[in-house]
C-alpha positions in Angstrom: 7.1 -8.3 22.3 7.0 -4.5 21.5 6.9 -3.3 17.9 6.9 0.3 16.8 5.0 0.9 13.6 6.1 4.0 11.6 3.4 4.1 9.0 3.2 6.8 6.4 -0.5 7.8 6.9 -3.5 7.3 9.1 -6.4 5.1 8.0 -7.3 7.4 5.1 -4.0 6.5 3.5 -4.7 3.4 1.5 -1.2 2.0 1.6 -1.0 2.3 5.4 -4.5 0.9 5.8 -3.7 -2.2 3.7 0.0 -2.9 4.4 -0.2 -2.2 8.1 -3.4 -1.4 9.9 -5.5 -4.3 8.7 -3.0 -6.7 10.3 -3.0 -5.1 13.7 -5.9 -7.0 15.3 -4.3 -10.4 14.3 -0.8 -9.4 15.4 -2.0 -8.0 18.7 -4.1 -11.2 19.3 -0.9 -13.1 18.8 0.9 -11.2 21.6 2.7 -8.5 19.6 2.1 -5.2 21.3 2.2 -2.5 18.6 2.6 1.3 19.0 1.3 3.1 15.9 3.0 6.4 15.0 1.9 7.6 11.5 3.9 10.3 9.9 1.1 12.1 8.2 -2.4 12.6 9.5 -5.8 12.0 7.9 -6.1 15.8 7.5 -3.0 15.7 5.4 -4.5 13.0 3.1 -7.7 15.0 2.8 -5.9 18.2 2.0 -3.7 16.4 -0.6 -6.7 15.1 -2.5 -8.2 18.5 -2.4 -5.0 20.2 -3.6 -4.4 22.0 -0.3 -1.4 20.5 1.6 -1.2 21.7 5.2 2.5 22.4 5.2 2.6 23.7 8.8 1.3 20.3 10.1 3.7 18.5 7.8 6.7 20.2 9.5 5.3 19.3 12.9 4.9 15.7 11.7 8.5 15.5 10.8 9.6 16.7 14.2 7.3 14.2 15.9 8.7 11.4 13.7 12.2 12.4 14.6 11.3 12.1 18.3 9.9 8.6 17.6 13.2 7.6 16.0 15.0 8.6 19.2 12.6 6.4 21.2 13.0 3.4 18.9 15.5 1.7 21.3 12.6 1.1 23.7 11.1 -1.4 21.3 12.0 -4.9 20.1 11.7 -3.9 16.5 10.6 -1.1 14.2 8.3 -1.7 11.2 8.6 1.2 8.7 6.3 1.8 5.7 8.5 2.9 2.8 10.8 5.3 4.6 11.1 7.1 7.9 11.5 10.7 6.6 10.5 11.3 3.0 12.7 13.7 1.0 15.4 13.5 3.7 18.8 12.0 2.7 19.3 8.4 3.9 22.4 9.4 6.0 20.4 11.9 8.1 17.4 9.6 8.3 19.4 6.6 9.4 21.5 8.6 11.8 18.5 9.0 14.1 17.9 5.2 14.1 19.5 3.4 17.1 22.0 0.6 16.4 21.0 -2.9 17.3 17.3 -2.4 16.8 15.8 -4.6 14.1 14.4 -2.6 11.2 11.6 -4.0 9.0 11.0 -2.0 5.8 7.8 -2.5 3.9 7.2 -1.4 0.3 4.0 -1.5 -1.8 5.1 0.7 -4.6 8.2 1.9 -6.4 8.8 4.9 -4.1 12.5 4.8 -5.1 11.5 6.1 -8.6 10.1 9.3 -7.1 13.8 10.0 -6.4 15.9 8.3 -9.0 13.6 9.3 -11.9 12.9 12.8 -10.7 13.0 15.5 -13.3 15.5 17.6 -11.3 19.1 16.4 -11.4 19.8 17.6 -7.8 17.1 15.4 -6.5 18.4 12.4 -8.4 21.9 13.1 -7.2 21.1 13.6 -3.5 18.2 11.2 -3.1 18.4 8.8 -6.0 20.0 6.1 -3.8 18.1 6.9 -0.7 15.6 4.0 -0.7 18.4 1.6 -1.6 20.3 2.7 1.5 17.3 2.1 3.7 16.7 -1.3 2.1 20.4 -2.2 2.7 20.2 -1.2 6.4 16.9 -3.1 7.0 17.1 -6.5 8.7 14.1 -7.5 6.6 12.5 -6.0 3.5 8.9 -6.9 2.9 8.0 -6.3 -0.8 4.5 -6.3 -2.3 5.7 -7.9 -5.6 8.7 -9.1 -7.6 9.5 -5.7 -9.1 10.0 -4.2 -5.6 11.8 -7.3 -4.3 14.3 -7.3 -7.2 15.1 -3.7 -6.4 15.7 -4.6 -2.8 18.1 -7.4 -3.8 19.9 -5.2 -6.1 20.3 -2.7 -3.3 22.0 -5.3 -1.2 19.2 -6.0 1.3 20.1 -8.6 3.8 16.8 -10.5 3.5 13.8 -9.9 1.2 10.4 -11.5 1.4 7.3 -11.0 -0.8 4.0 -10.4 0.8 1.2 -9.2 -1.6 -1.3 -6.5 -0.7 -4.5 -8.4 0.2 -8.1 -8.1 1.3 -10.0 -9.5 4.3 -12.2 -12.1 2.6 -14.5 -12.1 5.6 -15.2 -8.4 4.8 -15.1 -8.8 1.0 -18.0 -11.1 0.0 -19.5 -12.0 -3.3 -23.0 -10.9 -4.0 -24.9 -11.1 -7.3 -24.9 -7.8 -9.3 -28.3 -6.0 -9.3 -30.7 -7.6 -11.7 -30.6 -5.0 -14.4 -30.3 -4.9 -18.2 -27.6 -2.3 -17.7 -24.0 -3.6 -17.3 -21.9 -1.6 -14.8 -18.2 -1.3 -15.6 -16.5 0.0 -12.5 -13.2 1.4 -11.3 -12.1 1.8 -7.6 -9.3 4.2 -6.7 -8.4 7.7 -5.4 -7.7 11.1 -6.9 -4.0 10.0 -7.1 -4.8 7.2 -9.6 -7.9 8.6 -11.3 -5.8 10.1 -14.2 -5.1 6.6 -15.5 -8.7 6.4 -16.6 -8.0 9.0 -19.3 -6.1 6.2 -21.1 -9.4 4.6 -21.7 -11.1 7.7 -23.2 -11.4 6.1 -26.7 -12.7 2.9 -25.2 -15.4 4.7 -23.2 -16.4 6.8 -26.2 -16.7 3.8 -28.4 -18.7 1.7 -25.9 -20.8 4.7 -24.8 -22.9 4.1 -27.8 -24.1 1.0 -26.1 -27.0 2.2 -23.9 -26.7 -1.0 -21.8 -23.4 0.0 -20.3 -22.9 2.3 -17.3 -19.4 3.5 -16.4 -18.6 4.2 -12.7 -15.5 5.6 -11.0 -15.3 5.4 -7.2 -13.0 7.7 -5.3 -12.0 10.2 -8.0 -12.6 13.9 -7.9 -15.4 14.6 -10.4 -13.4 17.5 -11.9 -10.6 15.1 -12.9 -12.9 13.1 -15.1 -15.4 15.6 -16.4 -14.5 14.9 -20.0 -15.2 11.2 -19.7 -18.7 9.7 -20.0 -18.9 8.2 -16.5 -20.4 8.7 -13.1 -18.2 9.4 -10.1 -19.2 7.9 -6.7 -17.5 9.1 -3.5 -15.3 6.6 -1.7 -15.7 5.6 1.9 -14.0 2.8 3.7 -17.4 1.5 5.0 -19.0 1.5 1.6 -16.2 0.3 -0.8 -17.2 -3.3 -0.7 -20.9 -2.5 -1.4 -19.8 -0.3 -4.3 -17.8 -3.0 -5.9 -20.7 -5.5 -5.4 -22.7 -3.2 -7.7 -20.1 -3.7 -10.5 -20.5 -6.3 -13.2 -16.9 -5.8 -14.4 -13.9 -4.2 -12.8 -11.1 -2.4 -14.7 -7.5 -1.4 -13.9 -5.8 0.6 -16.7 -2.1 1.5 -16.2 0.7 2.9 -18.4 3.7 0.6 -18.8 6.1 2.9 -16.9 8.7 2.2 -14.2 6.6 3.5 -11.3 3.5 1.7 -12.4 5.4 -1.6 -12.7 5.9 -1.5 -8.9 2.2 -1.3 -8.1 0.6 -4.2 -6.3 -2.6 -4.7 -8.3 -4.9 -4.1 -5.4 -7.8 -3.0 -7.4 -7.8 -6.3 -9.2 -7.8 -8.2 -5.9 -10.7 -6.1 -4.7 -12.8 -6.9 -7.8 -11.9 -10.6 -7.7 -12.7 -10.9 -4.0 -16.2 -9.7 -4.8 -16.5 -12.2 -7.6 -16.2 -9.7 -10.5 -14.3 -10.4 -13.7 -11.4 -8.0 -14.4 -10.0 -6.3 -17.5 -6.6 -4.8 -16.8 -3.4 -3.6 -18.4 -0.6 -6.2 -18.4 1.7 -4.1 -16.4 3.9 -5.4 -13.5 2.1 -7.8 -11.1 -1.2 -7.2 -12.9 -0.4 -10.1 -15.3 0.4 -12.3 -12.4 -2.7 -11.7 -10.4 -5.1 -12.0 -13.4 -4.5 -14.9 -15.7 -5.7 -14.0 -19.2 -8.9 -15.8 -20.0 -9.3 -17.2 -16.5 -10.1 -14.5 -13.9 -10.4 -11.8 -16.6 -8.6 -10.4 -19.6 -5.4 -8.5 -20.0 -5.6 -5.7 -22.6 -2.9 -3.3 -23.9 -4.3 -1.6 -27.0 -7.6 0.3 -27.4 -8.8 -2.5 -29.6 -8.0 -5.2 -27.0 -9.8 -3.2 -24.3 -12.9 -2.9 -26.5 -12.9 -6.5 -27.4 -12.3 -7.7 -23.8 -15.1 -5.5 -22.4 -17.5 -6.3 -25.2 -16.9 -10.0 -24.8 -17.8 -9.8 -21.1 -20.8 -7.4 -21.6 -22.3 -9.9 -24.1 -21.7 -13.1 -22.0 -23.3 -13.2 -18.5 -22.2 -16.8 -18.0 -18.5 -15.8 -18.7 -18.8 -13.0 -16.2 -19.9 -15.4 -13.6 -17.3 -18.0 -14.5 -14.4 -15.6 -14.3 -15.8 -14.0 -11.2 -15.9 -17.4 -9.4 -12.3 -18.1 -10.5 -11.2 -14.8 -9.2 -12.8 -15.3 -5.8 -11.1 -18.7 -5.5 -7.7 -17.2 -6.4 -8.1 -14.5 -3.8 -9.1 -16.9 -1.1 -6.0 -19.1 -1.9 -3.3 -16.4 -2.4 -4.5 -12.8 -1.8 -6.4 -12.9 1.5 -5.6 -11.6 4.9 -6.4 -15.0 6.3 -3.5 -16.4 4.3 -0.9 -13.6 4.7 -1.5 -12.6 8.4 0.2 -15.7 9.8 3.1 -15.3 7.3 3.6 -11.7 8.4 3.6 -12.7 12.1 6.3 -15.2 11.4 8.4 -12.7 9.4 8.2 -10.1 12.2 9.1 -12.6 14.9 12.0 -13.9 12.9 13.9 -10.6 13.1 12.7 -9.0 16.4 15.0 -9.4 19.3 
């Protein structure tokens, strides 16, 4: 069985790494032969995070992707991350896709809002319904959460299944935090999501008076957070688990906005997999993954954030209890070991 994977990025792109690449060893071991054709290279991702997009290579990438679309008939199915050609109208994008070839479209965020809520009316007019058209054409839409699944159903998708973004629990292991009187409150992310931390500026400033608290952000550009009293650690794929294992508490602040409601809560799952309690904004799937008072706390206001964090800082036993509950929840619902067999079944059910 031959499957063409049209991912958005190479391994440096978190969405592609988590929604696609981490499944490849399992799927290939089950006899699905996968050809991987990312649209954008790791050089693009590196340049994006540094504010220098290599536009020449982007144009070449689009041409290469178009050639892959013309070869799609050689496969038993095509697995697309989000869309085939970003910022290209659906009619043109789908015109290059051969009839009769099963299309599986995968979504881990509300990419449709980049178009239908764009500040320019022309973009909203031309591209506002683009993702809906792709969803409608797809033989199967795989959504990371209910918000995305609901949009696919509203778009008229033939079939919609929910598959959360997960971690490999063989790789993500619990380990006691370093024996230190200092409590580390940590965040894991990228330059794209680091601005959300500014929402916690009053919280950081209030709790900064406590000399027993250290704030850490992994994966941000230091310049993005220079006004906040925290330390920035560089992110690496090889080191991300060890970094989280040094946390005592993991945080995930989000604004309650349409795009953020489509996020898949992956940071929470990472923290929980390492046995860390979580404090997060109750936005979208966040309030599904973390049950308030069990795996962590959900906090909206500054006062709620301060209270939740201070409660955990003051209670090591509660940290351990919530961390254990989080690990158990990940093993049961948010692990690669649980979702990989489900994904295999979904792919086989639509491939010819």
